[in-house]
N, C-alpha and C positions, 0 to 999 in steps of 0.2 A: 504493500500500500504506500509506504513512504517513498519507494523508488518511483512509483507511478505518479505520485503527487509532484515529486521533484521534476520528473520528465515533463509533466504538464506545465509546470511553472516555467521551465526552460523554453518549452515550445511557445508559450504565451509571450515571453520576453523576446524570443527570436522573431516572432511575428510582429510584435510591436516595433522592434528595431528595423525590420524590413519595411514596415508601413511608414515609419518615420523617415527612413532613407528615401523611399519612393516619393513621399510628400515634399521632401526637401529638394530632391534632384530632378523631379519632373519639371519644375520651374526653370531648370537650367537646360535640360536636354532639348526641349522644343525650340527655344530661340537659338541654341547652339547649332542644331541641325539646319535650321532655315538660313542662318548667316553663313554657315559652312558651304551650303550648296551654292549660294550666290558668290562666295569667295572663290570657289572652284571654277565657276563660270568666268569670273574676271580673270583668273590665272590663265585659263585656256585662251581667252580672247587676247591677252597680252602676248602669249607665246606664238601667236600667228604673225607677229611683227619681226623685224630684223633682230639680230643679236650682235654681240661684240665681235668685230672682225669679219662680218659677213662679206664675202667676196673681196677680201683685202689681203692677197698674198704678199710676202711669202710666209709670214707667221700667223696671219689671221688674228685671232684674239682669244678671249677666255673660253669661248665655245670650243675652239680647236684644242686648247689646253686640256679641257676636261675630256674631250674625245680621245686625245693622244694618250692620256693616262689610262683610259680603258683599253686602248691598243697595247700599251706596254704591259700592263698587269695581266692581260689575258694571253699574251704570247711569250712572256719571259718568266723564268722562275723567280720566286719571291726575293731571293738574295741579290737579284740583279736590278730590282726596281729603282733603287737609289744609286746605282753604280754607273759611272760614265764608261760605256763600252761601245764597241762597233755597232751593236744592235740598239743601244740606248744612248743617244747623244743628248746629254743633259742641257746643252745649249739650246736645244729645240724643245721648249716647254718641259723641262725635267721636273719630276715630282718635287714639290717644295712644301708639302703639308705632311703632318704626322701619319703613322701607319694606318690609322682607322680610315682616313681618306683614301689610301691606296686600296684597302679592302673593299670600300664602297665602290671605287672605280672598277675593281675586279668583278664584283657582283653585277653591276650595271653593264660592264663589258660582256659578260656571259649572255646577257639578254640580247644585246646588239649582235653578238656573234651567232646566236641561234637564229634570229630573224633576218639579219642582214650582214653576213660575214664580211662583205666588202668594206663596210664602214669602220672595221677595226682590224683589218689585215695589216700585218707588220710591213712598214715602209710604204707600201702602195696606197695606204688610206690617208696619207697626210693631205690636209686641206679638203677632205671628203665633205661634200655639201649636197648630196642627193636629197630629194624631197623626203623619201622614206627614212633615210638616216637622220635627218633633222627632226622628223616626227618622233622617232624612237628616243632621241636625245631629250627632247622636250618632255616626253613621258617619264623619263628617269627622274627629272626634277619634280614633276607633279606627284609621282608616286611617293617620293621621299617626303614631300610636304604632307601628304595624306597619312603616311604611316608613322611619322615622327612628330612634326610640328603641331598638327591639328589635335592629336590625342593629348599631347603635353599641355596645350592651351586649355582643353577641356578639364584636365586634372587641376590646372592652376585656378580656373574659375570655380570649381567645386571647393578647393581649399580656401579660397578667399571668401566664398559664401558661407562655408562652415565656421569661419572665424567671425562672421557677421560684420566684416569690414566693408563689404560692398552692399549696396542696396539692390534687392532682388529685382526691382522694377528697372534697374539699369543694366541687367545682365546682357541683354541683346546688344546694347550700345557698347558695352565694354568688350564683348567678343568681337564686334565689328571693328573697333579701334585697333585690336591686335591682328586679326586675320586679314583686314582690308587696308593695312598700312601700306601706302603707295610705294614707300622706299624699298621695302623688302620684296614686294611683288615685282617691281621694275628691275631690280638687280638680279633676282633669281630666275624669273620667268621671261624677262626681257633681255637684259645684258648677258645672262646665263652664268649662274653659279649655284652652289649647294649650301648656302648659308642656313637654309631651313633645317639642316641636320644638326649642325653645332648649336644653333640657337634653340632648336627644339629640345635637344638634350639639356641645355641650360635652363629652359623653361621647366622641364621636368624636375631638375634639381631644385629650382626655386619652389615649385609646388611641394616637393618632398620636405623642404625646410619649413614651409608654412603648415605642413601636416605633421610636423614633429617627427619626421623619419630621417634623422641625420645621416645614418649609414647609407641609405638609398641615395640621399642627396650627394654624398661624397662620391659614390660610385658613378652616378650619372654625370656629375661635373667632371670627373676624371675622364670619362668617355668624350665629353665635349672638348676638353683640352687635347685629347688624342685625335680629334677630328680636325680641328683648326687651332693653331697655336695662339691666334688672336683671342681665344676664349680666356686667355690669361688676363684680359682686361677686368674680368670679374673675380679673379683668384684672391686678391686682397680682401674683398668683401666676404667671400665664403670662408676664408681662413680665419679672419678676425671674429666673425660671428660665431663660428663653430668653436673656436678656441675660448672665446668669452663665455660661451654656454658651458663648455667643459669645466672651466675654472669655477663655475658656480655650483658644481655638483660635489658629492661627498668624496669621490675618488677621481680627481682630475687626471691623474696619470693614466689610469685604466681607460678612461673615456677617450683621451687623446690617442692612446695606443690602438684602440679599436678603429678609430677613424683613420689612423696612419696605416693600419694593416689593409683596410679596404682600398685606400688610394694605391698602396704598393701593389696589391693584388690586381687591381684594374690595369695599372701600367704594365705589369709583368705579362698579363694576359694579352694585351694589345701588341707589346713589343717582343713577344716570345720568339718569333722567327729570327730576330736580330740579336737576341741575347747570347747566342752561341759564340759570338765573336765580338771582341772590343772594336775591331776595325769596322764591322758592319754597323754598330751603334754610332760610331763617330761619323760614318758616311751619312746616316740619316740625319743626325744632329746638324751637320754642316749644311744640309739642304733647308733646314728650318729657320736659319738666321740669314736672310738675304741682305747682308751688309753691303754687298757690291752694288746694290740698286741705289744707294745714297740715302740721305737723311729723310727724304719724303718723295712722293710721286705727284707730278702735275701740280695743280693749284689747290691743295687740300687746305681746308679752313682750320688748321691747327697752329700752335704757337710758333713753331720753327719756320713754317712756310710764310705765315703772315708777317712775322718780324723780319724775314729775309728781304723785305722791301727796303728796310733801312740797314740791317746788319747782315752781311754776306757770310753766313755761318760756314758754308762749304769752303770758302776761300780762307777764312781766318783760322779754322781748326782742321786738324787731320781727322780721318774717319774714326780712328781709335779714341781721340779726345772727345769727339761728338758722341760716341757710344757711351762713354763714361758720364758725360754731361747729361745725356738723355736719361740714363739710369738714375742719376742723382735727382734730377728734377721730378721724374715720375714717382720715385719712392717718397720724396719729401711732400709732394702734393697728395699722396695717398695716406700718409701717416695720420693726419687729423681724423679722417673718417674711420680708419682702422682702430685708432685709440678709443674713439667713442663706442665702437662696437664691442671691443674687448672689455671695456669698463662697464657698459650697461647694454648687453645684447637684448634685442627684441626684434621680432619679425618685421615690425613696421619700419624701424630704423635700418634694418637689413636691406630693404628695397631701395631706400635712399642711398645706402652705402654702395650698392651695386651700380647705381647711376653715377655716383661721385667718383668711384675708382675707375669706371669706364671712361669718364671724362678726363681723368688724370692721364691715362694711357693715350687717349686720343690726342690730347694737347701736347704731350711731352715725349712720348716714346719714339724710338728710332724706326723709320720706314713705315709711315702711315700713309694710306691712300684714301680717296674720297669715300669708298665703300665702307670704310671702318666706322663711319658714323652710325651704321646699323647697330653697333654694340651698345653705345649709350642710349640709343633710341628704344631698345627692347625694354629695359627697366622703366623708362619713361612711359611706355605704353601700358605697362602693368600698373603704374601709378596714375593712370588716366582718370579714374574715378575720383581719386583724392586731389589730383592736380590737373583738372581738365584744360585750363588755359595754358599752363606751362607745357603740357603735352602737345597741344595744338600748335603753339608758337614754335616749339622745338622742331616738330615735324615739318612745318612750313619751310623753315630755313635749312633743315637737313635735306629736304627735297631740292631746294634751290642750290645748295652746295654741290649737288650731283648733276645739276642741269647741263653744264657743258659736256660731261661724260655721256649723258643720255642722248644729247643732241648728236654727238659723234656716232652713236649707235643707231641713229635714225629712229629714236623712240619718242619723238615729240608728241604724236597723237595719243599714245597710251599715257604719256606723262600728263597731258592736259586732262584726259578723261578720268584717270585715277585720282588726280587732285580734286577734280569736280565731285567725284563720288565721295571722297573723304570729307570735303567741306559740307556736302549735302547731308551726310549721315551725322557728322559732328554737330551740325546746327539743327537737326531734326527736332520738331516739337516733342517734349517729354523724353528727350534723348539724354544729353549730358546732365550730370548732377548740378543742382543749384549751387551757386557760389555766393558767399555773403557780399552784401553791397558795400563798396568802399566809400570813404568820405567823398563828398561832392567835388571838392577842389582837386583831390588826388585823382578822381575819376575823369575829370576833364583833361588833365595833363596826360594821363595814361591813354585816354581815347585818342588824343591828338597824336601821341607818339606811335600808337599802334597803327592808326590810319596812315600816317606819314610813311612808316616803314613798309607797310603793305603796298602802298602806291609806288614807293621807290623800287621794291622788288618786282612789281609788274612792269615798270618802265625798263628795268634791267633786262627782263625777259624780251621785251620788244626790241630794245637796242641790240641785244646779242644776236637776234634773228634777222635784223634788217639793216644794220649799219656795219660797214667794214672798219676794223680797227686801224689806227695809223700804222704805217709801215715800220716806224721806229719802235712802236710798242705793240707787237702783234697779239700779245696776250693781256692787253689792258683790261678788257671786259671781264675775263676770268679773274684777274687780280681784284677788281672792284667787288665782284660777287663774293670772293674769298674773304675780303676785309669785312663786308657786311655780315656774312654768316658767322665769322669768328667772333665779332663783337656780341652777337646775340647768344652764341654758345657760352661765352664767358658769363654773361648775365644770368643765364639759366643755371650754370654751374655754381655761381656764387649763391644764388637763392637756395638751391637744393642742399648745398653744404650747410648753409645757415639753418635750413629746416631740419636737417639731421641733428644738428647741435641742439636745437630747441627740444626736439622730441627725445633726444638722449637725456637731457637734463630732467625732463618730466618723468621719464622712465626711472632714472636714478632716484629722484625724490620719492616716487611712489614705492620703490623697493625699500628705501630707508624707513618710510612710514610703517610698512608692513613689519619690519624688524623691530621697530619701537613698540 
């Protein structure tokens, strides 16, 4: 009798938990599915347009780089993927991402080899641009998005909702702001890259942190680091938050050891084919640090490129000196955010920490290009419900900073269309969360500032498309766009660092009151 009663109680509790889960998450699944279907349609539409290096021999562009990696990984043994040999000329789009990218290229390459062997045949497929080959390549990005980024976003939204940080009425809006962000779609499905994988793994790690699953978060973020080394933009935030959390527990050494073992295990799993030889490891590592490319690429809106208008960094310092200077500046700019996280870790300040450390790397690290703005943009989109204006403002200028690149790729039409969709959804009635009304005087000044800068960015678009720059300054318009975007990125970074400091103080005061 006792056993049957216990069984009945357990069944009732299980049924109640299932019912509670269903009531909680049906309000998420419906809007998520609807937004996802539209987001897929938008991605497919963008993929019908040109890509990086289309019809531009001899090296084409990022599309050819990704295709070539599929060619190399499916035709050569794993120990030769990062080696400069007669079969693998590293000067022609040699692999320069960690092993997980190589494995991803191998899997996608198998798909292409099965359906269209000519597109990945060794040597003869260089510059391959058949219609079916391009269709398969586009499919690889879309499938990666659907299998990794979309589920990670769903988990993130569930985690945020469970913490009651997001308003349930704003779920659809928040999902749309993440899945329909024009910058990520244009780079992955227009320009052609696989940022959706590394960013999706990072989103999964963030969702795990919000769900109090620190070991899972460590594993997923380790995978993100092993897919693209730029995921290191988030490393200080993850490290400081998890360390701060461990230090608050009874046995800090044990907690840190568990996280360390997960990280070591994940890295060992990914790097296993190369751990057999010290030379093999060094060959891979040498490909991950592209110091030969210089301090920055093109007119990226970061500190080094912007200040190079007045200070010629590349002429004043050697590459070795610049590497050390970049490291010093990046670490120094990360330290305040890291210190706040270690001192008073909380999931809310963790999200701001992700944004702030990503900004630090974007501004000061060595070898930054325009597409790197996707990294600080991700945590900004996660904070969209809490900081709707900051997110919208940052997205506008992040998109503007990539405008010259996207114009070169002939992606003007999807650029305009996606920005229009983004603004329409952002401003939709009952969409974005309400923000408190600022003082009237401050509101007038801010409104004038906002309108003026939006008008200026519109004028820059028109001038860039219709006016030829002077012969003496062929990149004048790119430089002006860079200066404008950098100034706004700095303002956003100053605000988010200040906001993290305020929230950290509140968290610390709250914990001290509990102890008292």
